[in-house]
NUNU-41002 format. One record per residue (C-alpha): residue number from 0; residue in one letter; x negated, y, z negated. Coordinates in pm, 1 decimal, decimal comma, padded with zeros to 6 digits, always signed. Layout:
<atoms>
(atom NUM "a" (X Y Z))
...
</atoms>
This chain:
<atoms>
(atom 0 "m" (+00000,0 +00000,0 +00000,0))
(atom 1 "a" (-00111,8 +00354,2 +00073,6))
(atom 2 "q" (+00046,6 +00690,1 -00007,1))
(atom 3 "m" (+00144,7 +00872,7 +00310,0))
(atom 4 "t" (+00357,2 +01156,1 +00436,2))
(atom 5 "m" (+00621,3 +01064,7 +00693,2))
(atom 6 "i" (+00394,7 +01207,4 +00962,7))
(atom 7 "e" (+00112,0 +00978,0 +00853,7))
(atom 8 "a" (+00343,7 +00677,7 +00827,1))
(atom 9 "l" (+00476,6 +00730,8 +01178,6))
(atom 10 "r" (+00123,8 +00769,0 +01310,2))
(atom 11 "d" (+00024,6 +00447,1 +01134,6))
(atom 12 "a" (+00320,4 +00266,4 +01293,2))
(atom 13 "h" (+00208,5 +00380,0 +01639,8))
(atom 14 "d" (-00146,8 +00268,7 +01564,1))
(atom 15 "v" (-00046,9 -00074,3 +01433,0))
(atom 16 "a" (+00190,6 -00136,2 +01724,5))
(atom 17 "m" (-00062,4 -00024,5 +01986,5))
(atom 18 "e" (-00331,4 -00244,1 +01834,5))
(atom 19 "k" (-00100,0 -00546,0 +01822,9))
(atom 20 "d" (+00047,6 -00512,1 +02171,6))
(atom 21 "d" (-00133,3 -00351,6 +02464,6))
(atom 22 "r" (+00201,4 -00304,4 +02642,1))
(atom 23 "v" (+00282,8 -00019,9 +02402,4))
(atom 24 "v" (+00214,9 +00320,0 +02560,4))
(atom 25 "v" (+00274,6 +00657,4 +02397,4))
(atom 26 "y" (+00337,4 +00987,7 +02573,9))
(atom 27 "g" (+00528,1 +01314,9 +02579,3))
(atom 28 "e" (+00469,9 +01689,1 +02576,8))
(atom 29 "d" (+00138,5 +01764,2 +02399,0))
(atom 30 "v" (+00135,4 +01410,1 +02260,0))
(atom 31 "g" (-00208,8 +01310,1 +02386,6))
(atom 32 "y" (-00499,8 +01548,0 +02336,2))
(atom 33 "f" (-00311,7 +01779,5 +02096,3))
(atom 34 "g" (-00155,1 +01496,6 +01897,4))
(atom 35 "g" (+00203,0 +01624,7 +01914,3))
(atom 36 "v" (+00357,9 +01944,8 +01783,6))
(atom 37 "f" (+00385,6 +01786,0 +01437,0))
(atom 38 "r" (+00061,3 +01584,9 +01479,2))
(atom 39 "v" (+00235,6 +01248,3 +01462,0))
(atom 40 "t" (+00021,4 +01107,0 +01743,8))
(atom 41 "a" (-00305,4 +01274,6 +01643,5))
(atom 42 "g" (-00610,1 +01058,5 +01717,5))
(atom 43 "l" (-00429,8 +00795,2 +01922,5))
(atom 44 "q" (-00563,8 +00913,0 +02257,4))
(atom 45 "k" (-00917,8 +00911,9 +02125,3))
(atom 46 "k" (-00876,3 +00556,3 +01992,8))
(atom 47 "y" (-00678,5 +00398,8 +02278,2))
(atom 48 "g" (-00768,6 +00612,7 +02576,3))
(atom 49 "k" (-00577,6 +00830,9 +02819,5))
(atom 50 "s" (-00399,5 +00541,4 +02986,8))
(atom 51 "r" (-00213,8 +00448,6 +02667,0))
(atom 52 "c" (-00162,0 +00787,6 +02498,5))
(atom 53 "f" (-00123,8 +01084,8 +02727,7))
(atom 54 "d" (+00044,6 +01418,2 +02788,4))
(atom 55 "a" (+00351,6 +01459,5 +03007,5))
(atom 56 "p" (+00484,0 +01762,8 +03197,1))
(atom 57 "i" (+00754,3 +01974,3 +03034,1))
(atom 58 "n" (+01029,1 +01768,8 +03192,5))
(atom 59 "e" (+01243,6 +01565,5 +02954,5))
(atom 60 "a" (+01435,0 +01391,0 +03232,6))
(atom 61 "g" (+01104,8 +01293,3 +03390,2))
(atom 62 "i" (+00961,4 +01166,8 +03060,0))
(atom 63 "v" (+01260,0 +00941,1 +02997,7))
(atom 64 "g" (+01293,8 +00839,2 +03362,3))
(atom 65 "t" (+00933,1 +00721,9 +03389,7))
(atom 66 "a" (+00969,0 +00535,4 +03057,6))
(atom 67 "i" (+01266,9 +00344,2 +03198,5))
(atom 68 "g" (+01060,3 +00244,0 +03501,4))
(atom 69 "m" (+00769,0 +00137,0 +03283,8))
(atom 70 "a" (+01000,9 -00069,0 +03063,7))
(atom 71 "a" (+01152,3 -00243,0 +03367,0))
(atom 72 "y" (+00800,0 -00345,9 +03466,8))
(atom 73 "g" (+00723,3 -00491,2 +03124,1))
(atom 74 "l" (+00567,7 -00206,1 +02926,0))
(atom 75 "r" (+00699,3 -00075,2 +02591,8))
(atom 76 "p" (+00691,7 +00304,7 +02609,5))
(atom 77 "v" (+00723,6 +00512,5 +02292,9))
(atom 78 "i" (+00800,9 +00865,4 +02404,9))
(atom 79 "e" (+00838,2 +01188,6 +02213,5))
(atom 80 "i" (+01085,1 +01464,5 +02290,0))
(atom 81 "q" (+00929,7 +01764,8 +02118,8))
(atom 82 "f" (+01254,2 +01865,7 +01943,0))
(atom 83 "a" (+01589,7 +01686,1 +01951,5))
(atom 84 "d" (+01735,5 +02012,5 +02084,9))
(atom 85 "y" (+01541,5 +01958,4 +02408,8))
(atom 86 "v" (+01682,1 +01614,6 +02488,7))
(atom 87 "y" (+01987,4 +01733,7 +02681,9))
(atom 88 "p" (+01820,4 +01749,5 +03027,4))
(atom 89 "a" (+01742,0 +01378,5 +02976,8))
(atom 90 "i" (+02091,4 +01271,1 +02868,0))
(atom 91 "d" (+02176,6 +01136,9 +03215,1))
(atom 92 "q" (+01864,9 +00918,2 +03219,3))
(atom 93 "i" (+01931,4 +00795,5 +02863,7))
(atom 94 "v" (+02305,0 +00729,8 +02894,5))
(atom 95 "s" (+02342,9 +00634,8 +03261,3))
(atom 96 "e" (+02018,6 +00442,8 +03308,4))
(atom 97 "a" (+01842,7 +00329,6 +02988,1))
(atom 98 "a" (+02158,3 +00234,8 +02799,6))
(atom 99 "r" (+02306,8 +00051,7 +03098,6))
(atom 100 "l" (+02007,0 -00132,4 +03244,3))
(atom 101 "r" (+02059,4 -00465,3 +03065,8))
(atom 102 "h" (+02429,9 -00469,9 +03157,5))
(atom 103 "r" (+02408,4 -00350,5 +03516,5))
(atom 104 "s" (+02135,2 -00606,7 +03591,5))
(atom 105 "a" (+02324,5 -00892,2 +03419,2))
(atom 106 "g" (+02030,4 -00933,6 +03183,8))
(atom 107 "d" (+01760,9 -00950,9 +03452,1))
(atom 108 "f" (+01606,4 -00630,0 +03317,9))
(atom 109 "t" (+01588,8 -00480,1 +02971,4))
(atom 110 "c" (+01480,6 -00134,7 +02860,2))
(atom 111 "p" (+01253,9 -00160,6 +02553,1))
(atom 112 "i" (+01182,9 +00210,0 +02506,8))
(atom 113 "v" (+01177,5 +00420,5 +02191,0))
(atom 114 "i" (+01270,5 +00787,2 +02217,8))
(atom 115 "r" (+01135,5 +00975,3 +01916,3))
(atom 116 "m" (+01272,9 +01318,9 +01829,6))
(atom 117 "p" (+01233,6 +01558,0 +01534,1))
(atom 118 "t" (+01585,6 +01646,5 +01423,7))
(atom 119 "g" (+01778,8 +01868,5 +01183,7))
(atom 120 "g" (+01723,7 +02203,1 +01017,1))
(atom 121 "g" (+01585,8 +02342,9 +00697,9))
(atom 122 "i" (+01277,2 +02493,3 +00860,0))
(atom 123 "f" (+01421,0 +02822,1 +00993,5))
(atom 124 "g" (+01416,5 +02684,3 +01346,1))
(atom 125 "g" (+01732,8 +02861,2 +01454,7))
(atom 126 "q" (+01989,6 +02728,7 +01697,1))
(atom 127 "t" (+01744,7 +02573,1 +01945,0))
(atom 128 "h" (+01517,1 +02388,9 +01699,4))
(atom 129 "s" (+01760,4 +02262,4 +01433,1))
(atom 130 "q" (+02027,0 +02050,0 +01599,9))
(atom 131 "s" (+02136,1 +01702,2 +01490,2))
(atom 132 "p" (+02261,1 +01528,0 +01806,9))
(atom 133 "e" (+02296,8 +01173,4 +01670,2))
(atom 134 "a" (+02667,4 +01147,3 +01759,8))
(atom 135 "f" (+02585,0 +01186,1 +02130,7))
(atom 136 "f" (+02386,3 +00863,8 +02112,9))
(atom 137 "t" (+02605,9 +00656,3 +01884,1))
(atom 138 "h" (+02885,3 +00724,9 +02133,3))
(atom 139 "s" (+02681,9 +00563,0 +02414,3))
(atom 140 "s" (+02707,0 +00184,6 +02434,6))
(atom 141 "g" (+02370,6 +00017,1 +02483,9))
(atom 142 "l" (+02170,4 +00247,2 +02257,4))
(atom 143 "k" (+02058,7 +00196,0 +01899,2))
(atom 144 "t" (+02018,8 +00498,2 +01673,3))
(atom 145 "v" (+01785,2 +00520,2 +01374,5))
(atom 146 "v" (+01734,3 +00799,8 +01118,6))
(atom 147 "p" (+01466,8 +00725,7 +00853,4))
(atom 148 "s" (+01462,1 +00923,2 +00529,1))
(atom 149 "n" (+01116,0 +00845,5 +00391,1))
(atom 150 "p" (+00764,6 +00735,9 +00493,3))
(atom 151 "s" (+00806,2 +00370,0 +00398,8))
(atom 152 "d" (+01120,3 +00332,3 +00609,7))
(atom 153 "a" (+00980,0 +00547,4 +00889,3))
(atom 154 "k" (+00693,7 +00307,2 +00950,2))
(atom 155 "g" (+00892,8 -00012,4 +00915,3))
(atom 156 "l" (+01187,4 +00106,3 +01122,5))
(atom 157 "l" (+00965,1 +00243,1 +01399,2))
(atom 158 "l" (+00786,8 -00092,0 +01423,6))
(atom 159 "a" (+01124,0 -00266,9 +01451,9))
(atom 160 "a" (+01236,8 -00014,4 +01713,8))
(atom 161 "i" (+00925,4 -00077,8 +01923,8))
(atom 162 "e" (+00990,0 -00453,2 +01900,4))
(atom 163 "d" (+01353,0 -00418,3 +02009,7))
(atom 164 "p" (+01434,4 -00523,8 +02366,6))
(atom 165 "d" (+01681,6 -00236,8 +02412,5))
(atom 166 "p" (+01647,6 +00143,5 +02400,1))
(atom 167 "v" (+01627,9 +00296,5 +02052,7))
(atom 168 "i" (+01686,1 +00661,6 +01966,6))
(atom 169 "f" (+01458,3 +00740,5 +01672,7))
(atom 170 "l" (+01552,9 +01066,1 +01501,1))
(atom 171 "e" (+01301,5 +01203,7 +01250,7))
(atom 172 "p" (+01434,4 +01468,6 +01004,9))
(atom 173 "k" (+01161,1 +01727,8 +01038,3))
(atom 174 "r" (+01236,6 +01875,4 +00694,0))
(atom 175 "l" (+01121,5 +01541,9 +00548,6))
(atom 176 "y" (+00792,9 +01514,6 +00734,9))
(atom 177 "n" (+00583,2 +01629,7 +00440,0))
(atom 178 "g" (+00807,8 +01559,4 +00142,0))
(atom 179 "p" (+01162,4 +01487,8 +00018,8))
(atom 180 "f" (+01403,3 +01781,5 +00020,1))
(atom 181 "d" (+01706,7 +01816,5 -00206,0))
(atom 182 "g" (+01844,2 +02131,9 -00045,5))
(atom 183 "y" (+01688,8 +02385,7 -00282,9))
(atom 184 "h" (+01474,0 +02587,9 -00045,2))
(atom 185 "d" (+01364,5 +02829,6 -00318,7))
(atom 186 "r" (+01197,1 +02559,8 -00528,4))
(atom 187 "p" (+00839,9 +02430,8 -00490,1))
(atom 188 "v" (+00794,8 +02168,4 -00219,1))
(atom 189 "t" (+00756,6 +01812,6 -00345,1))
(atom 190 "s" (+00495,7 +01595,0 -00173,8))
(atom 191 "w" (+00551,9 +01237,9 -00062,3))
(atom 192 "k" (+00230,2 +01160,0 -00247,4))
(atom 193 "k" (+00429,1 +01200,1 -00571,0))
(atom 194 "h" (+00732,5 +00997,7 -00460,2))
(atom 195 "p" (+00768,0 +00616,5 -00478,0))
(atom 196 "l" (+00894,1 +00602,7 -00119,2))
(atom 197 "g" (+00566,0 +00759,6 -00013,0))
(atom 198 "d" (+00402,7 +00421,1 -00075,5))
(atom 199 "v" (+00374,5 +00261,3 +00266,7))
(atom 200 "s" (+00296,2 -00103,6 +00334,7))
(atom 201 "d" (-00027,9 -00184,4 +00511,1))
(atom 202 "g" (-00031,9 -00365,9 +00841,0))
(atom 203 "y" (+00260,4 -00484,6 +01048,0))
(atom 204 "e" (+00583,7 -00505,7 +00845,3))
(atom 205 "p" (+00895,0 -00412,3 +01046,0))
(atom 206 "i" (+01217,9 -00324,5 +00862,4))
(atom 207 "p" (+01517,1 -00482,6 +01040,4))
(atom 208 "l" (+01751,8 -00240,8 +01212,0))
(atom 209 "g" (+02108,5 -00237,1 +01085,2))
(atom 210 "k" (+02041,8 -00266,2 +00712,3))
(atom 211 "a" (+02127,1 +00021,8 +00477,7))
(atom 212 "a" (+01962,7 +00090,1 +00141,0))
(atom 213 "i" (+02130,3 +00187,3 -00185,7))
(atom 214 "r" (+01920,9 +00478,5 -00314,7))
(atom 215 "r" (+02127,2 +00545,6 -00625,7))
(atom 216 "e" (+02369,2 +00304,2 -00787,9))
(atom 217 "g" (+02695,3 +00443,6 -00924,5))
(atom 218 "s" (+03048,6 +00346,7 -01019,1))
(atom 219 "d" (+03256,5 +00660,7 -00946,6))
(atom 220 "v" (+03227,3 +00732,6 -00575,8))
(atom 221 "t" (+03033,1 +00609,1 -00272,1))
(atom 222 "v" (+02830,9 +00865,6 -00076,4))
(atom 223 "l" (+02733,9 +00773,9 +00279,2))
(atom 224 "a" (+02436,3 +00976,9 +00400,9))
(atom 225 "y" (+02125,1 +00957,9 +00615,3))
(atom 226 "g" (+01806,0 +01153,1 +00665,0))
(atom 227 "t" (+01765,7 +01468,5 +00457,5))
(atom 228 "m" (+02117,2 +01442,2 +00317,0))
(atom 229 "v" (+02018,5 +01137,7 +00109,3))
(atom 230 "y" (+01819,3 +01362,9 -00124,7))
(atom 231 "v" (+02085,9 +01632,7 -00125,1))
(atom 232 "a" (+02340,7 +01369,4 -00228,4))
(atom 233 "e" (+02115,0 +01240,5 -00505,6))
(atom 234 "a" (+02069,2 +01593,6 -00641,2))
(atom 235 "a" (+02442,9 +01660,5 -00623,9))
(atom 236 "a" (+02522,0 +01342,2 -00814,5))
(atom 237 "e" (+02279,3 +01429,3 -01093,1))
(atom 238 "e" (+02399,2 +01789,3 -01125,2))
(atom 239 "s" (+02773,1 +01730,0 -01092,2))
(atom 240 "g" (+02788,3 +01456,4 -01351,5))
(atom 241 "v" (+02967,4 +01228,2 -01106,7))
(atom 242 "d" (+02825,9 +00876,2 -01108,6))
(atom 243 "a" (+02783,6 +00852,6 -00731,8))
(atom 244 "e" (+02640,9 +00557,7 -00545,2))
(atom 245 "v" (+02425,1 +00698,9 -00265,0))
(atom 246 "i" (+02383,8 +00478,8 +00042,3))
(atom 247 "d" (+02109,5 +00563,1 +00290,4))
(atom 248 "l" (+02243,5 +00426,6 +00619,7))
(atom 249 "r" (+01897,0 +00427,3 +00785,1))
(atom 250 "t" (+02044,8 +00285,8 +01109,0))
(atom 251 "l" (+02361,1 +00445,9 +01246,3))
(atom 252 "l" (+02397,8 +00188,9 +01520,9))
(atom 253 "p" (+02398,4 -00099,2 +01441,7))
(atom 254 "l" (+02571,5 -00001,3 +01117,5))
(atom 255 "d" (+02551,4 -00198,2 +00791,1))
(atom 256 "l" (+02925,1 -00244,3 +00746,3))
(atom 257 "e" (+02883,8 -00504,9 +00473,3))
(atom 258 "t" (+02701,1 -00269,5 +00236,4))
(atom 259 "i" (+02941,5 +00017,4 +00303,1))
(atom 260 "v" (+03255,0 -00189,8 +00246,7))
(atom 261 "a" (+03122,9 -00353,5 -00069,6))
(atom 262 "s" (+03040,1 -00015,2 -00224,2))
(atom 263 "v" (+03366,3 +00157,6 -00127,3))
(atom 264 "e" (+03575,7 -00137,5 -00243,8))
(atom 265 "k" (+03395,3 -00124,0 -00578,0))
(atom 266 "n" (+03430,4 +00252,4 -00627,4))
(atom 267 "g" (+03755,4 +00332,7 -00448,2))
(atom 268 "r" (+03632,2 +00675,8 -00337,4))
(atom 269 "c" (+03404,5 +00794,4 -00056,9))
(atom 270 "v" (+03223,1 +01114,3 +00040,4))
(atom 271 "i" (+03036,7 +01139,0 +00370,3))
(atom 272 "v" (+02752,2 +01386,6 +00416,8))
(atom 273 "h" (+02565,6 +01489,1 +00730,2))
(atom 274 "e" (+02397,1 +01798,8 +00862,9))
(atom 275 "a" (+02547,2 +01797,6 +01212,0))
(atom 276 "t" (+02859,5 +01994,2 +01300,3))
(atom 277 "k" (+03184,9 +01854,7 +01161,9))
(atom 278 "t" (+03403,9 +01808,5 +01468,7))
(atom 279 "s" (+03328,5 +01475,9 +01639,1))
(atom 280 "g" (+03021,2 +01430,6 +01418,6))
(atom 281 "f" (+02915,1 +01081,8 +01312,7))
(atom 282 "g" (+03096,8 +01138,3 +00983,7))
(atom 283 "a" (+03427,4 +01115,0 +01171,1))
(atom 284 "e" (+03335,3 +00765,1 +01285,0))
(atom 285 "l" (+03232,3 +00671,1 +00931,7))
(atom 286 "m" (+03566,2 +00798,5 +00799,6))
(atom 287 "s" (+03751,1 +00582,4 +01049,4))
(atom 288 "i" (+03543,8 +00276,3 +00963,3))
(atom 289 "v" (+03599,6 +00320,0 +00589,6))
(atom 290 "q" (+03972,6 +00380,7 +00640,1))
(atom 291 "e" (+04011,5 +00074,2 +00859,1))
(atom 292 "n" (+03816,0 -00158,9 +00633,7))
(atom 293 "c" (+03885,2 -00027,3 +00283,0))
(atom 294 "f" (+04235,3 +00124,5 +00301,1))
(atom 295 "y" (+04385,3 -00078,9 +00018,4))
(atom 296 "h" (+04093,6 -00001,5 -00213,2))
(atom 297 "l" (+04089,1 +00376,4 -00164,3))
(atom 298 "e" (+04212,9 +00583,0 -00458,1))
(atom 299 "a" (+04158,5 +00923,6 -00295,8))
(atom 300 "p" (+04119,8 +01076,0 +00051,9))
(atom 301 "i" (+03777,5 +01044,8 +00211,3))
(atom 302 "i" (+03588,2 +01376,0 +00214,2))
(atom 303 "r" (+03328,2 +01501,4 +00461,1))
(atom 304 "v" (+03057,9 +01757,3 +00381,8))
(atom 305 "t" (+02885,1 +01870,2 +00702,3))
(atom 306 "g" (+02740,4 +02159,6 +00894,6))
(atom 307 "w" (+02986,8 +02413,5 +01030,4))
(atom 308 "d" (+03130,6 +02414,1 +01381,9))
(atom 309 "t" (+02891,5 +02685,1 +01497,9))
(atom 310 "p" (+02542,5 +02697,0 +01648,0))
(atom 311 "y" (+02282,5 +02656,2 +01375,3))
(atom 312 "p" (+02224,3 +03011,1 +01243,3))
(atom 313 "h" (+01878,1 +03141,3 +01166,6))
(atom 314 "a" (+01970,8 +03423,2 +00928,6))
(atom 315 "q" (+02236,4 +03217,6 +00744,3))
(atom 316 "e" (+02060,2 +02881,8 +00746,0))
(atom 317 "w" (+02135,5 +02797,3 +00383,7))
(atom 318 "n" (+02505,2 +02871,8 +00426,4))
(atom 319 "y" (+02511,6 +02621,0 +00710,7))
(atom 320 "f" (+02290,5 +02356,3 +00551,1))
(atom 321 "p" (+02506,3 +02120,7 +00335,9))
(atom 322 "g" (+02338,5 +02178,4 +00000,4))
(atom 323 "p" (+02388,8 +02008,5 -00336,6))
(atom 324 "e" (+02644,2 +02268,1 -00448,7))
(atom 325 "r" (+02880,0 +02188,0 -00160,2))
(atom 326 "v" (+02825,9 +01815,5 -00201,1))
(atom 327 "g" (+02877,1 +01840,7 -00577,5))
(atom 328 "e" (+03208,6 +02020,1 -00526,3))
(atom 329 "a" (+03319,2 +01741,8 -00292,8))
(atom 330 "l" (+03225,2 +01477,2 -00547,7))
(atom 331 "k" (+03430,4 +01649,7 -00817,6))
(atom 332 "k" (+03726,9 +01699,8 -00585,2))
(atom 333 "c" (+03718,1 +01334,6 -00486,9))
(atom 334 "m" (+03735,9 +01235,6 -00853,1))
(atom 335 "e" (+04030,7 +01470,1 -00916,8))
(atom 336 "d" (+04248,5 +01336,5 -00635,3))
</atoms>
């Protein structure tokens, strides 16, 4: 075990995968020589050469399109979109080509690519560097969608994503790159080096996709969260006095239905938290799933705490960001109903 930031853990996952399998290639904008805008791929080009870690033009559709071609020929590309906000020019390639390749070829071809993207706000990135587009991808059949919340999971889940025979969208909450974040921007930053989930396994240890983790056990209400919101939910539970069970989904698709249902049936109440806009966000799907599977166990309406239905504001970031105060209010309201 070694203590790492999420950046270091992701870099280690790339390194381990590239050493194990020479079919793994890594590229994207500034990914090679510069090591990526967040330095996730720093040093990989020097170690593995320019044919396995290299820079790509500023063309997201081209980056994804070439990865699909490489995958069809037997390679395993791991590509980086510099910010999740920039993925939209590549949506056609992702949804119409990568997600469909196995089906349209009747299984003759697969598309084992990983598309890594920094996601979410909390860094004063404004409306074009703070978006959370996970619902676009969970809506597209043929894709898997992963959102790690800590260094240990980031490494293990990325290794599993690289192994997977189908395309995986790998969303990295950028506010968690260097430490956990509970939503209090005016408090000192906590380092992963002081957090138990900053302990990362050595070597090659994938974490299976589709398995959630219970981060905080509780008997009052179930909180479904992922990414940065896991720590916001934990803080809200402690401060509100509500004994909330916080589930870190880790993988949005495939979803760990068994863990969700068991927790909601036990507690009878559910709060869903995510940073993306409310309307048609992934929380709406979670609400439907909980309602369909746990209706006779629910003792109160399901509540969502999300971003607002506006572009992510720069000047009012902390009014948009679902902080522990808003989540705490939802927890209390859920207990009153």
